[in-house]
N, C-alpha and C positions, 0 to 999 in steps of 0.2 A: 867638839874639843871645848877645854875648859878656858877661862882667862890665862893660864900659865901654857895653852899650846898642846896640853896632853888631851889623847882621845879619850871621852868617856866611854868605858866598855859596859856599864850597869846604868840600871833606869833608875833614876831619882824624881819622885813626885812631890811637888809642893802646892799647896792647896792655898789661893788667894780670894778676896771677894774685891771685885773690880767695882761693883755699883748695886745699888739695892736690888736683889732678886738675881744677880749674875754671879757664880761662884766660877773660878777658874783654876783650872788642874795643870799647872805649869810642869812639862816634861822634859828631863834633859837626859840624853845619853843615848844608847844605842836600847832598841825596843825589840825583844825577841818572845817567841811563844812562851818560855819559860818566865817570863816578866808579867804575864798576863794575869795572874791571879792578884799580885800585888796592885797592878792596875785598877783590877774589877774590886777589889775592895776599897781602894781608895775612893772610886767612884761611888761605891754603894755607901760608905761614909758620908759623903757628902750630900748624896740624895736625902739619907736618913736625919742628919742633923740639921740640913739647912733647907731642906724641901725647896729647892730653886726655882724659880720660872725657866732660867737658861744656867746651862754648863757650857764653858768655853773648854775645849781640850787645846791646849796651847802648845803645838808642837815645833816652835821656833828654833829649840834646842836639842830637837832630837835628830840624832845623826844617821841613824840607819833604822827601819823596821822590817823584820821579815814578812813573809806572806802569812804565814798562821797567825802573826800578831795582828795584822792588819785586818785580818778576817774577825778577830775576837774584839777586837776595838769597834769595828761596825756592829758586830751583834750587840754589845754591850750598851753603845749608843741607842741603838733602836730598841731595846729593852728600857731603858730610861725614858726613850719616847712615849712608851705606853703607859708609863706612870705621868704623863703632862708635863715631862721636863724637856724642851728643847736642847738638845745637845749639837754642838758644831766643833767642827775641827779648824783652828786657826793657826796660820803662819806656817804652814809645812813646807819644807823644801820640794823643789821639783820631783826627787825620787821619792820621797814619802809621800807627797800628793798622788803618784803614779801607782804606788801599791796600794792605797786607800781606796783610790777610784777602781782599781782591778778588782779589788775585794768586795766592791758593791757599795762603797761607801761615798759615791758621787755627789749624793744631796748632803751628806755631811759638811763637806769640805767648802771654806770660806776665804 
């Protein structure tokens, strides 16, 4: 839900720098398999432009994630780790946390 109490049915991604070497992708709304390309492009842009040591995927405002998207987020985070960037998922709701965990992303969750 946004500040007006409306449910966000689309995914919004904002990039922020939290501290030196840490870039945050703030995700808002519902994340479906159809949103994964936008997510992957945003992550790729961050990795290319900033070459951060750490990327945090802030899921605090993600209202839901489908199982296909959870798998793709997990795979994208693992790919980034191969390039020496640590990726973590922070502030996920219990439902989103469960989907990521079931997708094999247990080690990403904080």
